[in-house]
N, C-alpha and C positions, 0 to 999 in steps of 0.2 A: 689640554683636558679642561672641561668646563668646571669652574669653581662652584662648589655647593655652598649655599648660605644657610646657616642654622638659625632659625628664628628663636628669639627668647620668648618666654611665656607671655609677656605683655604684647609683643608683636603678633604672636599667634592668636591671642584673644581678639585683637583688633581685626585681623584677617577673617577670623571665624564670624565676628559680628557683621562684617560686610557681607559675607556669604549668606548669613541668615536673613539679612535685609533683602537680598536678591531672591532668595527662595520664597520669602513672604510675598514678594511682588508677583511671583510666577503665576498663581491662579488668576490674578486680576489681569495680567497681560493676556493670558489665554482667553479669559471671558470677554474682554473688550477688544480683542484683535479685530481690525477692520470695522469697528463700530464708530459712529459719528459722535464726537464730543464737542459741544459748543461752550466756549469760555467767554464770559462777559468780563472784560478787563477794564477796571476803573479804580478810582480812589487813590490812596497814597502810593499804591504799586505803580501808578503811572507817573508820579512826581519824583520819587526817590530813584536815582539812577541805578543804584545797586539792586533794589527790588525789581526794577524794570528788567534788568538783565536776567535776574533769576526767574521771573515769570516766563520770559522768552525762552530761556533754557528748558524750563519745565515743558512748555508746549512743544518745543522742538523735539525733546526726548519722547514725548507721547507719539509724535509723528514717526520717529525713527524706529520705535518698537512695534509699529503696526496699527496704531490708532488713526482715526481720521479727524484731527482737531480743526476747529474753526474759531477764529478770534473775532468777537464783536466788541469794539472799544468805544469808550466815551471820550471826554475831553473838556468837561465843563469848566474846570479850574483854568485850563489854558485859554478857553474862549473868554472867560471873564478878564483874564490878564490882558489879552489883546484888545478887548472892547475898551478897557481903561486906557490903554496906550493910545488909542485913537481919540481920547478925550470924551468918550461917551460913558455915561453911568449905567452899569448893569441894573436892570429893573426886574423885580420879581413880584409875581401875583400869587398869593397863597402858596409861597414856597417854590413856584415854578418860574423859570426865566421867561420874561416877555421878549419875544423875538420879532422885532420889526424888520423891515427889509434891509437896512444897513447892517443890523446885527446878524441877520441870516447870511449875508455875504461874508462877513468875518467868520462866522461859525463854520461855514463850508470850507473856507480857505484853511482855517486852523485844523479842522478835523482831517482834511486831506493831507496836510503837513504831518500831523501825528501818524496818520495811516502809513505814509511812505517811510517814515522813520522806523516803524515797527517792521515793515517789509525788509528794510535794510538790515535790521538786527537779526532777523530770522535767516536772511541770506548769508550773513557772515558766519552762521553756524552750519552752513552747508545744506540747507533745505530751501527748495524753491517756494517762494511765497508770492501771492498776487494780491494787491490791495484794490478793493473796489468800494463803492458806496451803494446804498440801496437804489440809486438811480440807474446803475449799470444793469443791463439785461432786464430792466423792469422788475428788479428784485423786490422792492418795497413800495407798495401803493398805499397812500395814506388818505385820511380825511382830517379836516381841521379839528383841533382839540380845544376845548374850553375848560376853564378852571372855575367850577361852581358858577357857570353861566357867564363868566367874564372872558373877554377876548384876550388871548395871550400871544397873538400874532402868528408867525409862521412856525407853529408847533403842531405836529401831527400825531394821530393815532394810527397804527398799522391796521389796515382793513383787508389787505391781500398780500400774499407772498408768492412770488414765482421763483422757485428754487433752482430752475434749470441751470443758471449760470454757476451756481455752487456745485451742483452735481458734475457739470462739465469740468470744473477746476479739480474736484476730488478725483475724477476719473483720469485726469491728466497728471495726477500725483503732485498737485500743488496744495499749499496750505493757504486757504482763503483768509484774508484779513479785511473786515467789513466795518466801515464807519456808518453811523445811523442817520443817513440823509435819504429822504424819499421824495416822491412827488405825488400830486393829487390828479384828479381827472383833467384838470386844466394844465397839467405839467408845470405847476408852480412848485418851487422847492420848499421843503419843510424839514425842520430839525425834529428828531425823534429821540425820546428818552432811550438811552442805551440798554437799560434793563428790559424795556418793552420790546425793543428790536431783537434782542437776543432770545427772548421768550418766544416771539412770533416765528423766528427763524428755526429755533429748535423744534417747535411744534410742526412746522411745515416739512421738516426733514425727518420727523420721527426719530430724533436723536436719542441715543442711549443715555447720554448725560448732558446736563446743563449746569455749569459751575459759575456762580457769581463771586468774583473777587471784590471784597468790600473792605471797609474800615471797622468792621465788628467781628468778634470771634465766632459768632453763630447765634443760635436761639437759646435763650435761658428760660427756665421755669421761674426763676427769680433773678432779675438782672443784678441785684445787689449781692447775690451769692454766686461767685464765680465757679463754684463746684457744681452748679446746677445746669451746666451746659448740656444740651440734648444732642446726643450723637445721631439718633435717627428719629424721624417724626413722620407719621402718616399724614396724608392730606386731610383726613377728618380731624386728627389731633391738632393740625395747624389751624384749621377753622375754629376749633374750640379755643385755642389760645387768643385768637382775634376777638371772638365773641365774649370771652371772659375778661378782656381788657389786659391780659398778661402781656401780649405783644402790642406795642404802641408806636407812635411816631413814624419814623422812616421804615420801620420793620414791616408795617402793614402792607404797603404796596409791594414790597419785595416778597413777602409770604404769599400775597395774592397771585403774583406772577408764578411762584413755585407751584401753588395749587393748580393754577390754570394749566401749567406745563404738564404736570403728571396726570391730570385728568384728560389730557389731549395727546397721549402717546409717548411722552418723554418718560423713560424708565425711572431716572433718579435725578433730583436737583440738589445741588450742593451750595450752601452758603459758607464762604471761607474768608478768613482774615488775611487779606492780601499783604498785610504788614509783616507776616511771618514768612521767613525765607523758605522757598520751595513748598509752600502750602499745598499747591496743586498735587504734587507727587505724594506728599504725606497723606492727603485725603484719599487719593485713588489707589495707592499701592500698599497701604498698611491696614491691618485688621481693625484698629481702633479709629483711625482717622483723627482729624483735629477740628473739624467744623461740624455743621449740622447737615444731614442728608434728609431730604423730604422725598417720600416715596408713596406709591399707590397703596391703598389700604390692604390689598391682597399680595403685595410684593414680598419677596424673600428678604429677610434681614441678613446683613453681612457681619455687622460688628459684634464682637464678643464683649458684652458688658461685664 
């Protein structure tokens, strides 16, 4: 005879809490089933091994519950480490890495190494992943980028996206993992800012969501007041924060990417703190979320303030 186990009140409460979490996630799973979600993966979440595993678990779970996730990853810290190992000094112009030909060779090798390690981690969780760069299938065509008129070497701005290879991978039930390398009209290789690459890819695919994993909690009305984190922000409100000087520093290019994405077909863009375990799941599957979502001025609001 099967032995019955009687749960005490504490155990019952824990079980019910888990059930409530699953029920809270249900409408989001229904809403975003078979929808494309682009995840820009970078910052501390790429350096800390535990965080790295948790991000990959999150993305793999999204895939297994019916979403179509795509990872676009950076690797700036890893590139700097390997540049120094070769005896070269990393050089920056106005905060942007100057990428000469030897540095470009190192960057491409390092990014491909990072790419295949992420493919391996996803594969270990039972999901088929394919790692590509923007050079594969003519995915990312670039033009040379300048910083305030100064030459910064082989750094490119995305001028054209050919998403066919991504659609082919998604149709084949693969999880694409993309490193931000592209080429120009002369087929010279260029490094691309991973935020810019993720934004361009999300626009080209008309992605439902674009999520930036960063080392910041989100967007604040007052950075000194941690209770002023904004859960949802329209594109117009984001522009106002920039114009009023409330958003500054590294947040400005990130917000500009968010605005660009939602004005070009991406339904929602999320800025998340990648240092928080399972931040991606918490933002997508809970009513409140934990970061900042940027949406079109006419979009429906989800969060209950």
